[in-house]
N, C-alpha and C positions, 0 to 999 in steps of 0.2 A: 302833718299826718300823725295819727295815733299809731303807737307801736304795733297793735294788732293788725292794722291795715298794711303796714310796712311788711310784716311777716307774711301775711296772706298774699300780697302782690309779689313779694320776693320769691315765694314758693313756685310761682308761675314762670320764673325766669331761670331756667337751668344755666349754670355756669357763672351767674352773677352773684356778687356778695355785697352786703351792706357794710360799709366801712365808716370809721369815724376819723376825720382829719381835723385835728384841733377843734373838736366840738361840732364840726359840720358833717352831717350824715350824707354819704354819697353811695351810688351804685358803681361797682367796679367789676370789670371783666378783662382778662387777658386773652386775646385771640392769637393763635399760632398759625404761621404760614411757612411755606417751603424756602422762601428767600426774601430779600429786602424789596424786590420789585412787587411781589404779591402783597406784602405788608403795606407798601406805599399806595398801591391801587385801592386797597381796602380803606386806608385812611382818607383817600380822596372821595370814596363813596360815602363814608360817614360824614365828611365835610359837606357834600352835596345835600345829604339828608338834613343836616343841621341848618344849612342855609335855607332850604325849603321850609323848614319848620320855625325858623328864627329862634332856635334853642340850641345852644352850643356846648359841647362837652369839652373836657380836657382830653387830649390825645397824646400818647407817647408812642412814637414809631421807632422800632428797632429792627435789626436784622432778624427776620423770621417771626416778629411778634408786634402786636399793637395792643396797648392797654388803653381802655376807655373808661372815663369816669363821668357819670351823669349826676347832676344835682342842680337845683335852682338857685342861682346866685342871689336873686332879689330877696329870697326868704332864708338864705344861708342854711339850706337843708333840702329834704326830699319833698317832692310834689308828685301827684299822680302822673303828671306828664313825663316825669323822669322815667317811670316804669314803662310807659308807652314807648318812649324813645329807645330805651334799652331793648325792648322787644323788637322794635323796628331795626335796630342795629344788628341784633342776632340774625334777623331774617335776610340780611344782605351778604352774609358770609358765603 
């Protein structure tokens, strides 16, 4: 993806940030919850979304929070689909 497209699509995703992890661009967002059970339930919903789409994020589940990273492993960076999946992830909170 070109930088301008990343900026434009990123502007449509409140709460998400574009990060660089050893040269790999990723979308990242931390979601907050009242307790571990709510965080785990959200993690499971994201997992179902990922399985349905056959596109899988990295997930870190903690007490009261889940951090989600979307990127496309095959291209070692961002694809339009990552932005779609980030929007779909935000919609299930």
